[in-house]
N, C-alpha and C positions, 0 to 999 in steps of 0.2 A: 479482551481476552486474543490469543494470538492464533492465527492458522496454522498448522503445522500438515503435512504430510501423513496422510495414514497407510501404514504397510503391514496387511494381511496376512504376507507369507503362502499365499494365492489360497488361503483357506475361507470359505465362502460364509459359514458360521462366523468363525473370529472377527472378519469386515463386518456383519452384522451384528456383532452385538459391539467393537467397536463405533459405528454408528448411533447407535444406542445411546450411547455413552457420550457420547461427542454432544449427539442430540437433547440429550438429559442437561449437559454442561448448558448448552447453551439457553435453554429456558431457565433456570436458577440466574444464569447471570440476565437477563429479560427484569428481572423480577427486584421489583420497589414496594414490595406489600408492606412494610415497615413502614415507608414515606408515607405510601399513603394513610393507610392507619395513623400513625401521629399528625398529618394536618388535619385529618376527620373529627381526632377528637382536640386536635386547638381550637378550629369553630366551634366544636360541643360546646367547648367551656365559655367562650367568646358569648354564643347564643344564648349563655344563663343570663348574662349580664343584657342584655338586648332586652329579653324576656320580660324578665324583671322590669325594667325600667320601663319601656314600653307597652307595659301592660294596661288598660283599661278596665275600672271598676265601677258598675254601677249596683250598688244595693237600693232596692228598697223597703226594706227591712232586715234588722240583723240576721235572718236563715235566709233570703231570697236574695242570690247575687246572680246581676250577669256580667262575665268578662268576657275583653278581646283581648285575643295575644297578637299585640300587631307586631311584636317583633320576629312572626314566626314569617306574616307577609313583606316587613320592610327587611329582613336581618336577610332568614335565609334564602331566598333566591338567586339575587345577587352574590350571595358569596359563595352557593352551588355551584354555580355557574365559573365565576373564577375559578373553584376549587379542584373542579374537573377539569379544566383548559389548564390548568397549574400542574396537575399529576399527569397530564399526557402528554405536555413538556417534556417533564423532569423524564418521563418514560423515553420516549421519542430520544432527546439529547444523550441519554445513558446508552442508549442503543447502537447511536451514531458513534457515540465515542469509543464504544467496545468490536463495532464492527457487524453487530449482530445486528439482524431486522425485530420490529414490534409490530404487536395489535393492539396494540392499544385505545385505538379508534372505537373497536366498540364500545370500550368501559364510559368515553365520553359522551358517545352517542347515548346510552344508556342514563348517564349521569343528567343529561342535559333535557333528557325525556322524562327520566322519574320528576324531575325539579317544574317542567311544566307542567305536568299530572297533579302532584301535591300544591301546587298553587292555584291549579284551575280548583281543584276541590275545595281546599279552603275557602277560597271568595266564593266558591258558591253555597257553604254554608254560612258564610258571614251573611252573607243576602239573605237569606231564607232568614235565621234569626233577625237581623234589622226590623225595627218597626213592629215586632209583636212584644204581647206586653208580657210581661213578667209573672208567673202562676202563681198562687198563694201558694197553694198545695206541692208541690215541687213532686216529681215521679222519681225511682232510682234509674236511673241510663242503662239497657239493655248492653246485658256483657258482650255481645255481639257487634254492639254500635263501640262501644267503646274500645275493642280490639280494633275495628274499624278506623278510630279514630286514631289510633297508636300506629295503626301501618301507615296511612296517608299522610302521618307525620314525616317531618325533617330524619328523626331517629328511627321510624323506620324503613324510608326510602334511602338509606344510607347503607339500612342494610341489603336492601332489594341490589341496590350497585353494585358491592361485593360480590352477591351471588354472580353476576355475568363476569366481575373479573376473577373470579374463582374459576367458572368455567372457562376463561379465555388462558386464563396460565394454568389449567389443568393441575391445581392448585387442591389437593383433596384437604389439607393443613388448612387452608383457608374459607375453605367450604364449612370445614367442621365449627372454625372457629365464629362463621360469620353467623350458623344456623345456634350458638349458643347465646352469639348478641341475638340474633333477634326476638327467641325467646325471654333474654330478661328486659328486652324493651317492652314486646305485646304483652307479657304475661302482668302485669309487670313485675320481678324480683326482684325487691328493693334492700334483702340483707338488713330488716328490722329498722331501717331507719325509713321513715315516717314524719313530714314536712308538717309544719304548724296549720292546721286545716281552718285556723281562724286568721289568718294572712292568706287570702287569693293569690296574692302576687309570688308567693313563695312555696307554696302548697308541691310545686311541680321540681322542685331546684334536687331534693333528694333523685327522685329519677334519671333528672337532666346529668347530675352530677356520677353519679352510679353509670349512665350510657357512655361518658365521656371518657372514664376510667375505664372501663372494660376496652375502648377502642385504644387508651394509653398501654394498659397492659399487653395487649396483644401486638400493640409496633414496637413495643420491646421485646418479647418475645422473638419473634418474627426477625428482628435484630442482630440477638444473640443466638439465633439457629442460622441464619445465613451466613454470619461470622465463623459459627464452628465447620459451617459443611466446605468454604475456602480453605 
């Protein structure tokens, strides 16, 4: 973005209008929303592979099984930290190239904090269930516990960090998108696609594919919108 002198002709209202327009241009030039969503979509798709391959399943009977999603602990924490660091670097590099400032560090910090929180929560749950005998007549899990499980999972943490980014960028479109994304993740909305319940390893694949696809479609939408604005 080039810096040019602003001539308002002595009219304070015109000067204020031009300053606001310039501020809006700066904010638009700072945004790499589509890049952020694209990167998160890619790591989500790759996470499906790690979740399936690294899942540990222990069944005492055909109907009672205990599973441990090793991929959540061994894949997501390092990938999240690298992802948020990479996104922050991309924001800083673009900002310097265009001669504008950036406030992406709060987003990177929020990403790191949410990564630590979800990792601690999953470790705590794993320790809690370790060594406990499998119930002979398991009861249905409370809907509130399922909601909490989805919120503290990687896909819920992605949404929390995106809300922080929307606040930093003052991006109402990203805020609306993130609310919709969280609805898909937390409800979850699977659009009628249900995994094979007899295979514990792949039962969650549809939800994860849908989450990644929502992020990918969001990246495409924001990229097209930014291109039109320029």
